C-alpha positions, 0 to 999 in steps of 0.5 A: 667499621662495626660498632657493637653494644655490650649489654652486660657488665664491665668487659675486661682482658688481662694477662695470663699464664699458660693454661690457667687463670692468674690471681692478679689481673692488671698492671703493676708499676713502681708508683701505681697498680691497676688491679682488674681481677675482681672482674674475672668471671669464675666457674658457673658464671655467664660470659659477657655478651654483646651483638651487632647487626651480624654477630654475637660476642661472648667474652671473659676476663683473664680466662676462658669465655665460659661458653662451652663448645668449640670456642672454650675448647680452643682457649677462646677469651673473646668469641664471635658468633653468627647472629643466629647462634643458638648452641655452643657447638656453633662455629666461632671466630676467636678474637683473643685467646687467654693463652699464648703471648702475654698481652701488652699493658700500658697506661692510657696516658703515661703523664696522667695515671688517673686516665686508666690503662689498656691491654693489647692482645694479638692471639686471635684467629687468623684474618686475611686482608689483601692477601696478608694473613695475621692474627686478629687483634683486641685492644681493651681500653679501661677508662678511670671513671668513678661513676659507672655507666648506669646502662652498662653499655659498651662499644666494640669497633672493628676496623678494616684490618681485623683490629677490635677496640673496646672502650668502657668506663670502670672504677677498677681502672682508677689507681689509688692516687686518683682524686677522691670525690667531694670530701664531706666535712664534719657537721657541714651540709653539702648539696648534691644533685643527680640528673639522668645520664641520658633520655633512657637512663632510669638511675644514676649515682653521685659520690662523696668521700670522708675519713674516719680517725682513730678517735671516731667511734661512730659516724652518721650520714644524714640525707634530706631530699629537696625534691618531692620525687625520686628515692635516693639511697645511701651506700658506703664502702671503705677504700678509694673505689666507690660502692655499687648496689652489689659491692658495699659495706653498709647501706641505708635504703629506706623509701622516702625523702630522708635517709639516716645511716648510723655506723660505729665500731660495734655495729652489727652490720656486714662490716664494722667501722674502722679507721680509714677513707670511705666513699659514699654513693648516693643512688637515685631512681627515676628520670627526674632530677633529684636534689638533696643535702648530705651531712656527716656527723662524727661521735666518740660515743653512740649518737654523741650521747644525744645531749642527755649524757656524758661520753665516758671511757670505752666509748660508753655514755653516762646518761642523765637522770630520766634517760637511763635505759639499759636497752638504749645506749645513746641516752636518746630515750626518756623514761616518764611515769604515767598514771592509769586511765589518764591520757597524756600528750607528748611530742617526740623530737630529734634526737629522740626516736624512742621513748619509754613509759613506766606504770605500776599495776595494782588491780587484781580484778583487771580483766584487760590492759589496753595501751592506746596511742594516737600517732598524729604524723602520717609520714612516720611509723611507730611501734608500741611494745610492752613488758613487765619488770624490764624495758621492752625491745623488739626481741623481748616483749609481752606484746607489740603493735604497729601502724607501719603497714599500709592500710592501718590507722594511725591510732595504735592499740595494744591489748593484753588479756586477763591471763597476762595482766598481773600486778607489778611494774610495767614498761611501755616503749614507743619507737620509730625508725632512727632515720625519722628522728628529725621529724617531730611527731606529736602523739597521745598515750593512755594506759587503761584497765577494763573489766570487759573487752575494750570497755564495751567500746563505749557502746554497751554496759559492762558486767564486772562480775561476768566480764561481759558486755550488754551492747546497745541495740544497734551494736547487738548481734554482730558477733563482736562481744566488745560492741565495736561493730555496728552493721547498718540495716539495708532494705529494698525500700531505700538506698543508703549513702555513707562516708567511709573514713580512711582505713575504716570498714562499713558494715551492712546487714541484710535480712533474707526471708523465705519468699525471697529465696527464688530471686537473686540478691543484688548489691550495687554501689557507686563510689566517689573519692576525694582527689580523683584517686580512682581506688574503689572498694571491693564488697565482701559478704557472708551468711550469719557472720561478719566478713573480711578480706580474708574470710567471706562467702562471696566477693565482688570482682576487682574494682575497676570503676566507680560502679560495683555489683555483688550478686548471690544467685538463688541456688546459693541464697539462704534464709537469714541474716547476711553481712556485708563489709566494704573496706576503705584501704586508702588514706582518703575518705570515700563516699558510697551510694548503696542499693540492694534489691531482689530480682528474678534470675534471668541470665548470668551476670558479669559480676556474679561471684560463686560463694563456693569459690575461692575466697578471693575470686571465681572458683577454678571450675567456674573459670574452666566452664566459662572459658570453654563456653566462650571458646565455643561461642567464638568458634563460629556458631553464627546464629547463636552468637548473633542471637546472644550477643549481650550474653556473650559480651557479659561472659567475656567481661567475667573472664576479664574482671580482674580475677587472678589466674590462680583464683586469688586476689591481692588488695590494691596497696597503693602508695599515696605519695 
């Protein structure tokens, strides 16, 4: 007997009419219907495929196998090829045809319709066993299982009489009368747990169900993960068939330990909420068990008016005073008057996920308007928006800033320049994801007007007439007119030890004199980081301007170890001021020991980066030259290899120093969790 793994999706067979595909595929009985037609492959789709030790199999549902060649031309639905099959013209046995005699459809168990259905085909190529010739037979068994096999693997068994039996699990074999998954009751938390199906499984599902009545305007599904690992996502589908990652009505797939799905009869989603029965699928990644709690809430108005209003006619909220915001319909957002140049503290708590602040500007001399928010919860993100005379939204605002992107600080700064700053009533919005509403988030906010950029950052004096800063000595000459950058001088006489805070950047300045132009400039670093996270910084250098990760003259190789080195060769070295940027893209502080020296240029260095190359790596010409040189060295010139072993190894490291094949470089954005 032969056992075959089917490696693609669900494999099904069904009844046809002569020469064409029927619209319905399955079994209709007076009390139950099994509709398998969603599994039929259409024109242009790839047939299901499997193999065993000697054969490959290609098949379809209710139609030709879509293989092209001999099998499809001869009405094949299940085709068997030799293992080394490479072309559609190769000889193939037909295990079943989609024309000819109708298949025999039966329930797997007439006493239990919930078990599923099967179809028997007697339309395959002839097979001779003990001098008896008869057609090959295919028996398709469809087992009703709400939870699909996550590996999509199925077994085909061939016995000694040319009968092929295929067993697999599919939700389409579940009749409407099948019992639904665990029912969710309004406001009653239900525990869930997802475990790997087997040692090789990397994902799995758990299902629940709920009903929507005529009086239910909105439902919310709140999932809170109990384990620290894994990433559960929510999928919802109307009807008795469970959702999949490809077949669903709505979903919530936020990365993290909390999911909130909000869906109502006016939602701008793939589909709106309607009366009926729904299946919830919780899909989890990872091999480790995932425990969670899921709670269903139902409301007659959006978010139940958030406890700050009354549900009125047509499912609309009448909000209490202080919560009347035209752009927020669920009364969840408060409106607070704030004074200019005053810091205020707040705490955004459930059910609020957005708040508004109102102020009046009456300073015709204001050069700059700046909103500063210190967001004190690193596990949530925030967006700050501003507008004049109307409440800001994501689609309608005069400015927006966020801390949601990795590598940003938790303090958010939103600035409007002189051209936009005019007298009148202004509104500020601070918004986080509705899915994070249950996470309390303290923060401070201040709205300031300045006569100079950023009020000279606290490191200079402002001239209110010219709106220009006179920076303090250590902040002068660094190409930031707001006095925000201080570049520490680095000399050959002493090393520097500095701590770079999370998401911050250390700037250094180096003076190059005429008598140093015949030497190479070498910058060396040794990095120490908390918690042994092994994320080391990259060095960026520019002549006479401040560098950053996007614009610089030279950069050190991708950091793979705690010791880093950046070298400018003599033919690229210029007299004047060089600036160095060392950004910390991690959420942990790091300590860096820095040393600078000028040395004679004896040989190429493994960490030399040509300032004229691509902005994030070695130039194409350099890579080509080094590649050719390396191949020549490795080709067998023995005395050259033996005498220059050190140089060869160093050049080998150049090619392996983490520079992308296109000369580009992507910063190491690593999830700290």
